[in-house]
C-alpha positions as CSV (number, residue, x, y, z in Angstrom):
1,M,96.5,15.3,23.3
2,I,98.1,12.7,25.6
3,E,98.5,10.3,22.6
4,T,100.2,13.0,20.6
5,L,102.6,13.8,23.4
6,Y,103.3,10.1,23.9
7,G,104.1,9.8,20.2
8,E,106.4,12.8,20.3
9,I,108.3,11.3,23.3
10,C,108.6,7.9,21.4
11,A,110.0,9.8,18.4
12,R,112.6,11.6,20.6
13,K,113.7,8.3,22.0
14,E,114.1,6.8,18.5
15,K,115.7,9.9,17.0
16,P,117.3,12.0,19.6
17,Q,117.6,15.8,19.1
18,E,120.4,17.7,20.6
19,G,119.3,20.0,23.4
20,S,116.1,18.1,24.0
21,Y,115.0,17.8,27.6
22,T,113.3,14.6,26.8
23,N,116.5,13.2,25.4
24,Y,118.4,14.4,28.4
25,L,116.0,12.4,30.6
26,F,116.5,9.3,28.5
27,S,120.3,9.7,28.5
28,Q,120.3,10.0,32.3
29,G,118.4,6.7,32.6
30,L,115.6,5.2,34.7
31,D,116.8,6.5,38.1
32,K,116.7,10.2,36.8
33,I,113.2,9.7,35.3
34,L,111.9,8.1,38.5
35,K,113.3,11.0,40.5
36,K,111.6,13.5,38.3
37,V,108.3,11.6,38.6
38,G,108.6,11.6,42.3
39,E,109.4,15.3,42.4
40,E,106.5,16.2,40.2
41,A,104.1,14.0,42.2
42,T,105.1,15.8,45.3
43,E,104.7,19.2,43.6
44,V,101.2,18.2,42.6
45,I,100.3,17.5,46.2
46,I,101.7,20.8,47.3
47,A,100.0,22.7,44.5
48,A,96.7,21.2,45.4
49,K,97.0,22.9,48.7
50,N,97.8,26.3,47.1
51,N,95.9,27.3,44.0
52,Q,94.3,25.9,40.9
53,S,96.7,27.4,38.3
54,E,99.7,25.9,40.1
55,L,97.8,22.5,40.3
56,I,97.2,22.6,36.5
57,S,100.8,23.4,35.8
58,E,102.3,20.7,38.1
59,T,99.8,18.1,36.9
60,S,100.9,18.8,33.4
61,D,104.5,18.3,34.4
62,L,103.6,15.0,36.2
63,I,101.8,13.7,33.2
64,Y,104.7,14.5,30.9
65,H,107.2,12.8,33.2
66,M,104.9,9.8,33.6
67,L,104.7,9.5,29.8
68,V,108.5,9.6,29.6
69,L,108.6,6.8,32.2
70,L,106.2,4.7,30.2
71,V,108.2,5.1,27.0
72,E,111.4,4.3,28.8
73,Q,109.9,1.1,30.2
74,D,108.3,0.2,26.8
75,V,104.7,0.4,28.2
76,S,102.2,1.5,25.6
77,L,99.2,3.7,26.2
78,D,97.1,0.8,24.9
79,E,98.3,-1.3,27.8
80,I,97.3,1.4,30.2
81,K,93.9,1.7,28.5
82,I,93.4,-2.1,28.7
83,E,94.2,-2.1,32.5
84,L,91.8,0.8,33.1
85,M,89.1,-0.9,31.1
86,K,89.5,-4.0,33.3
87,R,88.7,-1.8,36.3
88,E,85.7,0.0,34.7
89,G,82.5,-0.7,36.6
90,K,84.1,-2.6,39.4
91,L,83.1,-1.7,42.9
92,S,85.7,-1.3,45.4
93,K,84.7,-1.6,49.0
94,T,86.4,0.7,51.5
95,K,86.7,-2.1,54.0
96,E,88.9,-4.0,51.5
97,R,91.3,-1.0,51.2
98,K,94.1,-0.1,53.5
99,Q,93.5,2.9,55.6
100,I,95.4,6.0,54.5
101,D,97.2,6.0,57.8
102,D,98.4,2.4,57.2
103,L,100.1,3.1,53.8
């Protein structure tokens, strides 16, 4: 499903369609896309404190906007998969991580 959505977003960037929200984001540029990603990330956090249906909806919005960002920045899903595969099976020690309060 994510691959299909990513492909549709790529297609919209290559062949804009009038009235398309995706094309609106591309026409507004990187700053607008980043603002939307930030807004949606915040909404996911708030939704997680409220209810599951809201969390599902907001997570879907965040994934969509993240995919728009990846397309805008010419980052392929394969590049993301490769990065995730590099991390697979690696142990991360909590003492090597910054404390949440220090972020």
